[in-house]
C-alpha positions as CSV (number, residue, x, y, z in Angstrom):
1,M,-4.5,-5.8,27.6
2,P,-3.7,-2.4,26.3
3,R,-4.9,-1.8,23.0
4,Q,-2.6,-2.4,20.1
5,W,-1.7,-0.2,17.3
6,N,0.0,0.7,13.9
7,F,2.2,2.9,13.0
8,L,1.4,2.9,8.8
9,S,-2.9,2.8,8.1
10,N,-4.0,0.2,6.6
11,H,-3.9,1.7,3.2
12,G,-0.7,1.5,3.7
13,L,0.2,-2.0,5.5
14,I,-0.6,-2.5,2.5
15,I,1.3,0.0,-0.3
16,L,3.7,-1.3,1.7
17,H,3.5,-5.1,1.3
18,L,3.6,-4.8,-1.7
19,V,6.8,-2.6,-2.5
20,Q,8.2,-6.2,-2.0
21,N,6.0,-8.6,-2.6
22,P,4.4,-7.2,-6.0
23,R,2.7,-10.6,-7.0
24,A,1.1,-10.9,-3.1
25,T,-1.8,-12.4,-4.2
26,L,-4.8,-10.3,-1.9
27,R,-5.1,-13.4,0.4
28,E,-1.7,-12.7,0.7
29,I,-1.9,-9.1,1.8
30,A,-4.3,-10.1,4.6
31,L,-2.4,-12.8,6.5
32,A,0.1,-10.2,6.2
33,T,-1.2,-7.1,7.1
34,G,-3.6,-9.1,9.9
35,L,-6.2,-7.5,8.1
36,T,-9.5,-9.5,5.9
37,E,-9.4,-10.6,2.3
38,R,-13.0,-8.3,1.7
39,A,-10.4,-5.3,3.9
40,V,-8.5,-5.8,1.0
41,Y,-10.1,-6.5,-1.7
42,Q,-11.4,-2.7,-0.6
43,I,-8.1,-1.2,-0.4
44,V,-6.3,-2.7,-3.3
45,R,-9.3,-1.0,-4.9
46,E,-9.0,2.6,-3.8
47,L,-5.3,2.5,-4.0
48,E,-6.7,1.6,-7.7
49,E,-9.4,4.4,-8.4
50,G,-6.8,6.9,-6.7
51,K,-4.0,6.3,-9.5
52,F,-1.5,5.4,-5.9
53,I,-0.7,1.8,-7.7
54,D,-1.3,-0.6,-11.6
55,K,-2.3,-3.8,-11.5
56,R,-1.4,-6.2,-14.7
57,K,-2.0,-9.9,-15.3
58,V,0.9,-12.3,-15.0
59,G,-0.4,-15.9,-16.2
60,R,-3.1,-16.7,-12.8
61,R,-2.0,-13.9,-10.4
62,N,-1.6,-9.7,-10.7
63,V,1.0,-8.0,-9.9
64,Y,1.2,-4.2,-8.7
65,T,3.5,-1.3,-8.8
66,I,3.3,0.8,-7.4
67,N,3.5,4.3,-8.6
68,R,5.6,6.5,-6.8
69,R,5.2,9.7,-9.1
70,T,2.1,9.4,-7.0
71,I,1.2,13.0,-5.1
72,L,-0.7,13.0,-1.4
73,E,-3.4,14.4,-1.9
74,H,-3.9,15.8,1.9
75,P,-3.3,19.0,3.1
76,A,-0.8,17.6,5.9
77,Y,2.0,16.9,2.9
78,G,2.0,19.1,0.8
79,R,2.8,18.1,-2.6
80,L,4.7,15.6,-1.5
81,T,4.6,11.8,-3.7
82,I,5.0,8.0,-2.3
83,A,8.7,7.8,-3.2
84,D,8.8,11.2,-1.4
85,V,7.3,9.5,1.6
86,G,9.2,6.4,2.1
87,K,12.2,8.5,1.5
88,T,12.6,10.3,4.2
89,I,11.0,7.1,6.1
90,T,14.2,5.1,4.7
91,G,16.6,8.0,5.9
92,L,15.7,7.2,9.1
93,A,18.4,6.7,11.3
């Protein structure tokens, strides 16, 4: 069986899921991305620490907001922000 791969990293998959479902639980994110809840917890924590997402409590649930102006800190990305990447991907037709 050929090895399966994904265009986005696990971090990218979670950000994409949170853009579409900002009230998703860690379990829902895990089921949607095929990752374990433990992996999702760790990645969400890393995304918060990196200022890519903000989390606030609403009732019993967390609501996530993507910080679209956060600059991706990697030489390959230059000064691209999350919003720039989103525009680039959605602009591909």
